[in-house]
Kinemage of the C-alpha trace (Angstrom):
@kinemage 1
@onewidth
@group {chain A} dominant
@subgroup {mainchain}
@vectorlist {calphas} color= white
{ca unk a 1} P 3.112 -3.676 6.942
{ca unk a 2} L 1.168 -3.847 10.158
{ca unk a 3} L -1.971 -1.756 10.621
{ca unk a 4} L -0.011 0.586 12.872
{ca unk a 5} L 2.889 0.959 10.425
{ca unk a 6} L 0.533 1.624 7.542
{ca unk a 7} L -1.528 4.090 9.560
{ca unk a 8} L 1.619 6.046 10.487
{ca unk a 9} L 2.856 5.974 6.887
{ca unk a 10} L -0.468 7.321 5.596
{ca unk a 11} L -0.041 10.387 7.841
{ca unk a 12} L 3.177 11.397 6.071
{ca unk a 13} L 3.463 13.915 3.276
{ca unk a 14} L 5.362 11.334 1.198
{ca unk a 15} L 2.348 9.041 1.161
{ca unk a 16} L -0.031 11.634 -0.247
{ca unk a 17} L 2.052 12.432 -3.312
{ca unk a 18} L 2.372 8.933 -4.732
{ca unk a 19} L -0.127 7.288 -7.005
{ca unk a 20} L -3.017 8.009 -9.294
{ca unk a 21} L -5.984 10.132 -8.271
{ca unk a 22} L -8.357 8.431 -10.681
{ca unk a 23} L -10.804 11.291 -10.764
{ca unk a 24} L -11.222 11.361 -7.004
{ca unk a 25} L -13.108 14.463 -5.934
{ca unk a 26} L -11.254 14.476 -2.607
{ca unk a 27} L -7.897 14.655 -4.367
{ca unk a 28} L -6.767 11.548 -2.511
{ca unk a 29} L -4.930 8.927 -4.545
{ca unk a 30} L -6.451 5.493 -5.098
{ca unk a 31} L -3.569 3.895 -3.178
{ca unk a 32} L -3.925 6.235 -0.204
{ca unk a 33} L -7.631 5.473 -0.031
{ca unk a 34} L -6.834 1.762 -0.306
{ca unk a 35} L -4.364 2.055 2.557
{ca unk a 36} L -7.040 3.518 4.813
{ca unk a 37} L -9.332 0.619 3.864
{ca unk a 38} L -6.573 -1.889 4.652
{ca unk a 39} L -6.016 -0.312 8.074
{ca unk a 40} L -9.744 -0.587 8.766
{ca unk a 41} L -9.837 -4.256 7.724
{ca unk a 42} L -6.804 -5.136 9.835
{ca unk a 43} L -8.060 -3.288 12.901
{ca unk a 44} L -11.534 -4.849 12.705
{ca unk a 45} L -10.073 -8.348 12.533
{ca unk a 46} L -6.691 -8.365 14.328
{ca unk a 47} L -6.801 -12.140 14.803
{ca unk a 48} L -7.210 -12.562 11.012
{ca unk a 49} L -10.137 -14.947 11.495
{ca unk a 50} L -11.230 -15.841 7.945
{ca unk a 51} L -14.875 -16.036 9.012
{ca unk a 52} L -14.872 -12.388 10.112
{ca unk a 53} L -13.992 -10.895 6.731
{ca unk a 54} L -16.845 -9.440 4.686
{ca unk a 55} L -17.201 -9.967 0.951
{ca unk a 56} L -16.109 -6.334 0.499
{ca unk a 57} L -12.994 -6.981 2.620
{ca unk a 58} L -12.060 -9.978 0.486
{ca unk a 59} L -12.724 -8.106 -2.766
{ca unk a 60} L -10.557 -5.210 -1.612
{ca unk a 61} L -7.686 -7.431 -0.531
{ca unk a 62} L -7.786 -9.227 -3.893
{ca unk a 63} L -7.433 -5.803 -5.523
{ca unk a 64} L -4.469 -5.071 -3.217
{ca unk a 65} L -2.743 -8.345 -4.099
{ca unk a 66} L -3.240 -7.713 -7.807
{ca unk a 67} L -1.835 -4.188 -7.571
{ca unk a 68} L 1.186 -5.269 -5.548
{ca unk a 69} L 1.949 -8.181 -7.873
{ca unk a 70} L 2.008 -5.900 -10.923
{ca unk a 71} L 4.095 -3.206 -9.298
{ca unk a 72} L 6.552 -5.480 -7.518
{ca unk a 73} L 7.731 -6.690 -10.918
{ca unk a 74} L 8.682 -3.083 -11.708
{ca unk a 75} L 10.252 -2.622 -8.289
{ca unk a 76} L 12.651 -5.545 -8.855
{ca unk a 77} L 14.223 -3.628 -11.748
{ca unk a 78} L 14.639 -0.576 -9.517
{ca unk a 79} L 16.304 -2.620 -6.753
{ca unk a 80} L 19.058 -3.564 -9.169
{ca unk a 81} L 19.843 0.032 -10.082
{ca unk a 82} L 19.336 2.049 -6.900
{ca unk a 83} L 20.609 2.163 -3.343
{ca unk a 84} L 18.086 1.584 -0.501
{ca unk a 85} L 18.113 5.332 0.186
{ca unk a 86} L 17.345 6.159 -3.459
{ca unk a 87} L 14.758 3.385 -3.656
{ca unk a 88} L 12.933 4.771 -0.627
{ca unk a 89} L 12.318 8.025 -2.511
{ca unk a 90} L 10.848 6.489 -5.671
{ca unk a 91} L 7.202 7.052 -6.462
{ca unk a 92} L 6.842 3.302 -6.989
{ca unk a 93} L 8.044 2.477 -3.473
{ca unk a 94} L 5.850 5.151 -1.921
{ca unk a 95} L 2.838 3.924 -3.875
{ca unk a 96} L 3.413 0.305 -2.818
{ca unk a 97} L 3.601 1.432 0.798
{ca unk a 98} L 0.213 3.121 0.381
{ca unk a 99} L -1.114 -0.300 -0.605
{ca unk a 100} L 0.365 -1.858 2.543
{ca unk a 101} L 3.588 -3.310 1.124
{ca unk a 102} L 7.011 -1.959 2.051
{ca unk a 103} L 9.469 -3.316 -0.543
{ca unk a 104} L 12.396 -2.020 1.522
{ca unk a 105} L 11.696 -4.758 4.074
{ca unk a 106} L 12.720 -7.356 1.481
{ca unk a 107} L 16.188 -5.907 0.765
């Protein structure tokens, strides 16, 4: 997802109800918080110049890749059993979108 797509998604009610809160005092899910961090990273470095990423940026994006890799394996099973409309409503799809990946774009 682009920074703009992700930013718009994070404003929706659907985005706030997916994922694990992990003891967050704000009540925000870990994925929603991650999505805001991703938007910040993408907006600060729109040209994706590798030399402009901080160590924290790289560490966060490694966390994002790891999360998406684990959850995409689960999503593949869902794709086989649900229509695109049903898939769009799953907590798994909504959570992946919070992490900047829209699995519906790969259908």
